[in-house]
C-alpha positions as CSV (number, residue, x, y, z in Angstrom):
1,X,177.5,189.8,196.7
2,X,175.5,192.6,197.5
3,X,175.4,192.4,201.5
4,X,172.2,194.1,202.5
5,X,170.5,191.4,199.7
6,X,172.3,188.4,201.4
7,X,171.3,189.7,205.1
8,X,167.9,190.5,204.1
9,X,167.0,186.8,204.9
10,X,169.5,185.9,207.5
11,X,169.8,182.5,209.2
12,X,172.3,182.4,212.1
13,X,172.5,178.9,213.3
14,X,174.1,179.1,217.3
15,X,175.0,176.3,219.3
16,X,174.7,175.5,223.0
17,X,177.3,173.6,224.3
18,X,180.2,172.2,221.6
19,X,180.4,172.6,217.9
20,X,182.8,171.8,214.8
21,X,182.5,171.9,210.9
22,X,183.0,170.2,207.6
23,X,180.0,169.2,205.2
24,X,178.5,167.3,202.4
25,X,175.4,168.2,200.9
26,X,171.9,169.4,201.9
27,X,168.9,167.3,201.7
28,X,166.5,169.8,200.9
29,X,167.1,172.8,198.2
30,X,165.8,176.1,199.0
31,X,163.1,177.1,195.9
32,X,163.7,180.1,193.9
33,X,161.1,182.7,194.8
34,X,160.8,186.5,194.0
35,X,158.7,187.1,197.3
36,X,160.1,189.0,200.1
37,X,162.4,187.3,203.0
38,X,163.1,187.8,206.8
39,X,166.5,186.9,208.9
40,X,166.5,183.9,210.7
41,X,169.0,182.7,213.3
42,X,169.2,179.0,215.4
43,X,170.7,178.6,218.4
44,X,171.4,175.1,219.7
45,X,173.0,172.9,223.2
46,X,173.5,169.7,225.0
47,X,173.8,167.6,227.9
48,X,177.2,165.3,227.8
49,X,177.6,162.1,229.0
50,X,180.9,161.6,231.5
51,X,183.6,161.2,229.7
52,X,182.1,162.1,226.4
53,X,184.6,164.6,225.2
54,X,183.1,164.9,221.5
55,X,179.7,163.8,219.9
56,X,179.7,164.8,216.2
57,X,177.3,164.4,213.7
58,X,177.0,165.6,210.1
59,X,173.8,168.0,209.9
60,X,172.8,167.4,206.7
61,X,170.3,169.7,206.2
62,X,167.9,171.7,208.3
63,X,164.7,173.0,206.6
64,X,161.6,174.2,207.8
65,X,157.9,174.0,206.4
66,X,154.5,175.4,206.6
67,X,151.9,172.7,207.4
68,X,152.4,170.3,204.4
69,X,154.1,172.9,202.4
70,X,157.7,172.5,200.7
71,X,160.4,172.7,203.1
72,X,162.8,175.7,202.7
73,X,166.7,175.0,203.6
74,X,167.6,177.1,206.3
75,X,171.6,175.8,205.8
76,X,174.1,176.1,203.2
77,X,175.2,172.5,202.4
78,X,176.0,170.4,205.3
79,X,178.6,170.4,208.3
80,X,179.8,168.4,210.6
81,X,179.0,169.7,214.3
82,X,180.1,168.8,217.7
83,X,177.5,168.8,220.1
84,X,179.8,168.2,223.1
85,X,181.7,171.3,222.8
86,X,178.9,173.9,224.1
87,X,177.2,173.2,227.2
88,X,175.3,175.8,227.4
89,X,177.0,178.2,225.1
90,X,176.0,179.6,221.6
91,X,177.9,180.1,218.5
92,X,176.9,180.9,214.8
93,X,177.1,178.3,212.5
94,X,175.3,179.4,209.3
95,X,173.1,182.6,207.5
96,X,171.1,182.2,204.8
97,X,168.3,183.6,203.2
98,X,164.7,182.2,203.4
99,X,161.1,183.5,202.3
100,X,158.9,185.5,205.0
101,X,156.4,183.3,205.9
102,X,155.1,181.3,209.1
103,X,156.8,177.9,209.8
104,X,155.2,175.3,212.3
105,X,157.9,172.6,211.5
106,X,161.3,172.0,211.7
107,X,163.2,168.8,209.6
108,X,166.6,168.1,210.6
109,X,168.5,165.3,208.6
110,X,171.4,163.8,210.3
111,X,174.5,161.4,209.2
112,X,177.9,159.8,210.2
113,X,177.7,159.9,213.6
114,X,180.8,159.8,215.9
115,X,181.7,159.9,219.7
116,X,185.0,160.4,221.2
117,X,185.6,159.5,225.0
118,X,188.1,160.1,227.4
119,X,189.8,157.4,229.0
120,X,191.2,158.5,232.5
121,X,192.4,155.8,234.8
122,X,192.9,157.7,238.7
123,X,193.4,161.4,238.1
124,X,194.6,161.4,241.5
125,X,197.7,159.3,241.3
126,X,201.0,160.6,241.6
127,X,202.3,161.1,239.1
128,X,198.8,161.1,237.5
129,X,198.6,159.3,233.9
130,X,198.0,160.6,230.8
131,X,194.5,160.0,229.2
132,X,193.8,158.9,226.1
133,X,191.0,158.9,223.7
134,X,188.7,156.4,222.4
135,X,186.5,156.8,219.2
136,X,183.2,155.1,218.1
137,X,182.6,155.2,214.4
138,X,180.7,153.5,211.8
139,X,183.6,151.2,211.4
140,X,184.5,150.7,215.0
141,X,182.9,147.7,217.2
142,X,180.4,148.7,218.4
143,X,179.7,151.1,215.9
144,X,178.2,154.8,216.1
145,X,174.9,154.3,214.6
146,X,171.9,156.5,214.2
147,X,168.2,154.8,214.8
148,X,166.7,157.9,212.7
149,X,168.3,159.8,210.2
150,X,165.5,162.4,210.0
151,X,163.9,164.1,212.8
152,X,160.7,166.2,212.1
153,X,159.8,168.9,215.1
154,X,156.8,170.5,215.5
155,X,157.0,173.9,217.0
156,X,154.7,174.8,220.0
157,X,154.8,178.7,218.6
158,X,155.4,179.2,214.9
159,X,158.7,180.6,213.8
160,X,157.2,183.9,212.1
161,X,159.6,185.5,209.5
162,X,158.7,188.9,208.4
163,X,160.5,190.4,205.8
164,X,163.8,192.4,206.6
165,X,163.6,191.3,210.3
166,X,165.8,188.8,212.3
167,X,164.5,185.6,213.9
168,X,165.9,182.7,215.1
169,X,165.3,179.2,216.1
170,X,166.9,177.8,219.5
171,X,168.5,174.4,218.6
172,X,169.1,171.9,221.6
173,X,170.6,168.8,220.9
174,X,170.1,166.6,224.3
175,X,173.1,164.3,224.6
176,X,172.5,162.7,227.4
177,X,169.2,161.4,226.5
178,X,170.5,160.9,222.8
179,X,173.5,158.6,223.5
180,X,172.2,154.9,224.5
181,X,174.0,153.0,227.5
182,X,173.8,149.4,228.4
183,X,172.8,148.3,232.1
184,X,176.7,148.8,233.1
185,X,176.2,152.9,231.7
186,X,178.6,151.8,229.0
187,X,177.9,153.7,225.8
188,X,176.5,151.7,223.2
189,X,177.2,153.3,220.1
190,X,173.5,154.0,219.3
191,X,172.2,157.1,219.1
192,X,168.7,158.3,219.4
193,X,168.4,161.8,218.2
194,X,167.0,163.8,221.0
195,X,166.3,167.5,219.6
196,X,164.1,170.6,220.7
197,X,163.5,173.5,218.9
198,X,161.9,176.8,219.7
199,X,161.3,180.2,217.9
200,X,163.8,182.9,219.6
201,X,164.1,186.6,218.8
202,X,167.3,188.5,219.0
203,X,166.6,190.0,222.3
204,X,166.3,186.1,223.9
205,X,168.9,184.8,226.0
206,X,169.3,182.1,223.6
207,X,170.1,184.6,220.8
208,X,173.1,185.9,222.6
209,X,176.3,184.6,220.8
210,X,178.8,183.3,223.3
211,X,181.7,182.4,221.2
212,X,182.1,183.1,217.5
213,X,185.7,182.4,216.1
214,X,187.1,183.7,212.7
215,X,189.7,185.2,210.7
216,X,190.0,188.9,210.4
217,X,189.8,189.9,206.6
218,X,189.6,194.0,206.8
219,X,189.9,196.6,209.5
220,X,188.1,199.9,209.9
221,X,189.7,201.8,212.7
222,X,188.1,205.2,212.4
223,X,184.8,203.3,211.6
224,X,184.9,201.3,214.6
225,X,184.5,198.0,212.9
226,X,186.1,194.9,211.2
227,X,185.1,192.0,209.0
228,X,185.3,188.2,209.7
229,X,185.1,185.2,207.5
230,X,182.7,182.9,208.7
231,X,180.9,179.6,208.1
232,X,180.7,178.7,204.0
233,X,182.8,181.9,203.3
234,X,180.1,184.3,204.4
235,X,181.6,187.9,205.3
236,X,180.3,189.7,208.9
237,X,180.7,193.1,210.0
238,X,181.4,193.2,213.6
239,X,181.1,196.7,215.2
240,X,182.7,197.8,218.1
241,X,182.3,200.6,220.6
242,X,183.6,201.9,223.9
243,X,181.8,199.6,226.1
244,X,183.6,196.4,224.0
245,X,185.7,194.6,226.0
246,X,189.5,193.5,224.5
247,X,191.2,191.0,226.1
248,X,194.9,191.6,227.6
249,X,194.1,195.7,226.9
250,X,194.4,195.4,223.5
251,X,192.1,197.4,221.1
252,X,190.9,197.3,217.4
253,X,194.2,198.7,216.5
254,X,196.2,195.4,217.4
255,X,194.0,193.5,214.7
256,X,195.9,192.6,211.4
257,X,194.7,190.5,208.4
258,X,196.7,187.4,210.0
259,X,194.3,187.5,213.5
260,X,191.9,185.1,214.3
261,X,189.6,186.3,217.0
262,X,186.8,185.1,219.2
263,X,184.1,187.5,219.8
264,X,180.8,187.6,222.0
265,X,177.5,189.6,221.3
266,X,174.5,190.0,219.5
267,X,172.9,190.3,216.1
268,X,171.6,193.6,214.9
269,X,167.8,192.7,214.4
270,X,167.6,194.7,211.0
271,X,170.8,194.2,209.1
272,X,172.5,191.3,211.1
273,X,175.8,192.9,211.9
274,X,177.4,191.9,215.0
275,X,177.8,194.1,217.8
276,X,180.6,192.9,219.9
277,X,180.4,193.2,223.7
278,X,183.9,191.2,223.8
279,X,186.8,190.5,221.7
280,X,190.0,188.4,222.0
281,X,192.8,188.0,219.9
282,X,193.3,184.2,219.6
283,X,196.2,184.4,217.4
284,X,198.0,186.8,215.2
285,X,199.9,184.3,212.9
286,X,196.7,182.8,211.1
287,X,196.5,179.7,212.8
288,X,195.0,178.6,216.2
289,X,193.7,175.6,217.7
290,X,191.1,175.5,220.7
291,X,190.3,172.4,223.0
292,X,190.5,170.9,226.4
293,X,193.7,170.4,228.6
294,X,193.7,166.8,229.7
295,X,197.0,166.7,230.9
296,X,199.6,168.7,232.3
297,X,203.5,168.0,233.1
298,X,204.6,168.6,235.6
299,X,201.5,168.5,237.5
300,X,202.7,171.1,240.0
301,X,204.9,174.2,239.2
302,X,205.9,175.4,235.7
303,X,204.3,173.5,233.3
304,X,206.9,172.5,230.2
305,X,204.1,171.3,228.3
306,X,200.3,170.0,228.4
307,X,197.9,167.9,226.6
308,X,195.3,169.1,224.6
309,X,192.0,167.7,223.3
310,X,191.9,169.5,219.9
311,X,188.1,170.6,219.1
312,X,188.8,173.5,216.6
313,X,191.7,174.0,214.0
314,X,191.4,177.6,211.9
315,X,192.4,177.1,209.2
316,X,191.0,173.3,208.7
317,X,193.4,170.9,206.5
318,X,196.7,172.2,208.0
319,X,198.1,168.6,209.3
320,X,197.5,169.4,213.1
321,X,194.9,166.6,214.3
322,X,191.9,167.5,215.0
323,X,189.8,165.3,217.6
324,X,192.9,163.7,219.0
325,X,195.5,164.7,222.2
326,X,198.3,166.1,221.0
327,X,201.1,167.6,223.3
328,X,201.8,171.4,223.5
329,X,205.5,172.5,224.4
330,X,205.8,175.7,225.9
331,X,209.3,178.0,225.6
332,X,208.2,180.5,228.6
333,X,207.9,183.2,226.2
334,X,203.7,182.6,225.8
335,X,201.3,185.1,226.4
336,X,198.3,184.4,228.6
337,X,195.1,186.0,228.5
338,X,191.4,184.9,230.1
339,X,188.5,185.4,227.7
340,X,185.3,187.6,229.5
341,X,186.5,187.4,232.3
342,X,189.2,190.4,232.9
343,X,186.6,192.8,234.5
344,X,186.2,190.2,237.1
345,X,189.9,189.8,238.0
346,X,190.6,193.9,238.0
347,X,187.0,194.3,240.3
348,X,186.8,191.7,243.0
349,X,188.7,189.4,245.0
350,X,189.9,187.2,241.9
351,X,192.3,189.8,240.8
352,X,195.7,187.6,243.1
353,X,194.3,184.5,240.9
354,X,195.4,184.4,237.6
355,X,196.4,182.4,234.6
356,X,200.1,181.4,233.2
357,X,202.2,178.6,232.9
358,X,202.0,177.8,236.6
359,X,198.1,177.7,236.9
360,X,197.4,175.2,233.8
361,X,195.3,172.3,235.2
362,X,193.0,169.5,233.2
363,X,189.5,170.5,232.5
364,X,190.3,174.1,231.3
365,X,189.0,175.1,228.1
366,X,192.0,176.7,226.3
367,X,193.2,177.9,222.8
368,X,196.2,178.6,221.4
369,X,197.8,180.5,218.8
370,X,201.4,181.0,216.8
371,X,203.1,180.1,213.5
372,X,202.2,176.6,212.5
373,X,205.4,175.1,210.4
374,X,206.4,171.2,209.5
375,X,203.8,170.1,211.5
376,X,204.3,171.8,215.1
377,X,202.9,175.3,216.3
378,X,205.3,177.3,218.4
379,X,202.7,178.7,220.8
380,X,202.6,182.9,221.7
381,X,199.1,183.0,222.9
382,X,197.4,180.7,225.4
383,X,193.8,182.1,226.4
384,X,191.6,180.6,228.9
385,X,188.2,180.2,227.6
386,X,184.4,179.7,229.2
387,X,183.0,176.5,229.2
388,X,179.8,174.9,230.5
389,X,179.2,172.1,233.0
390,X,176.2,170.4,233.9
391,X,175.7,169.2,237.7
392,X,174.3,168.6,240.8
393,X,174.8,171.0,244.0
394,X,176.3,169.6,246.9
395,X,173.4,170.1,249.6
396,X,174.2,172.8,252.0
397,X,177.3,173.9,250.3
398,X,175.9,177.5,249.3
399,X,177.8,180.4,251.0
400,X,176.6,183.8,250.9
401,X,179.8,184.7,253.2
402,X,182.4,183.2,250.4
403,X,180.3,183.9,247.4
404,X,180.9,180.4,246.8
405,X,179.2,176.8,246.4
406,X,180.0,173.2,245.8
407,X,179.2,171.4,242.3
408,X,179.0,167.9,241.3
409,X,179.7,168.1,237.3
410,X,178.1,165.1,235.8
411,X,179.9,165.5,232.3
412,X,183.5,165.6,231.5
413,X,184.6,168.0,234.3
414,X,183.8,165.6,236.6
415,X,185.8,163.0,235.2
416,X,188.9,165.2,235.3
417,X,188.4,166.6,238.6
418,X,187.7,163.7,240.2
419,X,185.2,165.1,242.9
420,X,183.1,168.2,243.7
421,X,184.6,171.9,242.6
422,X,184.1,174.9,244.5
423,X,182.3,177.5,242.2
424,X,182.7,181.2,242.7
425,X,180.1,183.8,241.8
426,X,180.8,187.7,241.6
427,X,178.9,190.8,240.5
428,X,179.1,190.0,236.9
429,X,177.3,186.1,237.5
430,X,173.8,185.9,236.1
431,X,171.5,183.7,237.5
432,X,168.5,181.9,235.4
433,X,166.0,179.0,235.5
434,X,163.9,180.9,238.5
435,X,167.4,181.4,240.4
436,X,168.2,184.9,241.0
437,X,171.1,185.1,243.5
438,X,173.2,182.5,245.3
439,X,170.9,182.9,248.2
440,X,168.4,180.6,246.4
441,X,171.0,177.8,246.6
442,X,171.1,177.9,250.5
443,X,167.6,176.1,249.7
444,X,169.4,173.4,248.2
445,X,167.3,172.7,245.0
446,X,167.4,169.2,243.6
447,X,167.2,170.1,239.7
448,X,170.3,170.1,237.7
449,X,172.4,173.0,237.9
450,X,174.1,174.5,234.4
451,X,177.4,176.8,235.2
452,X,178.9,178.6,232.8
453,X,182.3,180.3,233.7
454,X,186.0,179.6,233.6
455,X,187.9,176.7,235.2
456,X,190.7,178.4,237.1
457,X,193.7,176.5,239.4
458,X,193.9,177.4,243.4
459,X,197.3,178.7,243.6
460,X,197.4,177.3,247.0
461,X,195.3,174.1,246.9
462,X,196.2,173.3,243.2
463,X,192.5,172.3,242.8
464,X,190.6,173.7,240.0
465,X,188.0,176.4,240.8
466,X,185.3,177.5,238.6
467,X,184.3,181.5,238.6
468,X,180.5,181.5,237.5
469,X,179.8,183.9,234.5
470,X,176.0,182.3,234.7
471,X,174.1,179.7,237.3
472,X,171.1,178.3,235.5
473,X,168.8,175.7,237.2
474,X,167.5,173.3,234.8
475,X,163.9,172.4,235.5
476,X,163.3,170.6,232.2
């Protein structure tokens, strides 16, 4: 395949808050066309209900149309997307060529919803009990069902695809509004898809790729680039430079064809390559699992093992159970890394708050890497990764002197934390949605906040704390 020809009509599907992958077939087919093509990427998001650790739905196809014209598919086949994984984050899901044109309608075809939720008794009991997972599927009681399998959205601003350019769709699946509950607040299993879509450009905030995980295929050290294999076997070139941050002081020289990496960065507007501002090596052994810590054993001191709700497994089909809680044994020989946040630790007050086997806590988003044999993984790397949570400010808690505020998460973290969590802001924290600094929170806004960052365990109190990468007021 000629990569330049393929990239001439790029469609990058990026997800806000939580994603997975497998597929069936597409509801729409792209017509054969000799006309010029442009580049499109899509960004999406969610608002998870308490206890919901995973909301998967098969996206049979996403298409765009101009008026009553023939829909044009912008996804390859179908894939199962976990919208509860990336609250406020973006990842790349797909790339495809579409003809240049102006599109004012988006059609999303859905199938096979599945809702996983965490059963937590009382996390403050001594000792705490291990949470378990329950699922609502098409065969459960009650079943998980879609009220409609096709959602058609009219774009307020059309998607204009120019030849050789990169353009995108901001795609947000609102889980909080989509999952029906009864009068007691219990999930009924009915999914009323609530989806918002908007046209965006690579320079928009929604176009930033927070987390893209893939296996390395080739390395060009002298050219400061490497290639990775993404969705549907697509190859992507990742460019790095002197400003690229490598976790754990590693460099491009540490990459091998057995490496699995997570990258953050932007897509080049002209050729669709990545420019990475952060790279983390998640595994050097061709195997990686990412997910949510739900239990640490023992709860204090050095952990001997922890329970991990697995959201991502790479490569798929290895036999490791995704979508379930597995106990991960530790030997004491693991290396610990913190994705994205190492500059904060070097340059700020957080240099004494680090991440190791003594500082694991439920609610952390982590990945593990190491060789997988006979149904078990020997952990060599544990990487703490950023995550997003939506909730409310504790009135009067914003303190510019300590650079902190208190936050009540209305999602899964609130279930595991069982109370408000302290959020630290740093010189690197970005504010949005009308907020410009921590000072704005002293006015006690009542709108929900979305906080993205890493969850740490305070070594003194033993309680989780949040180091914020961004704080956004949600006004819609």
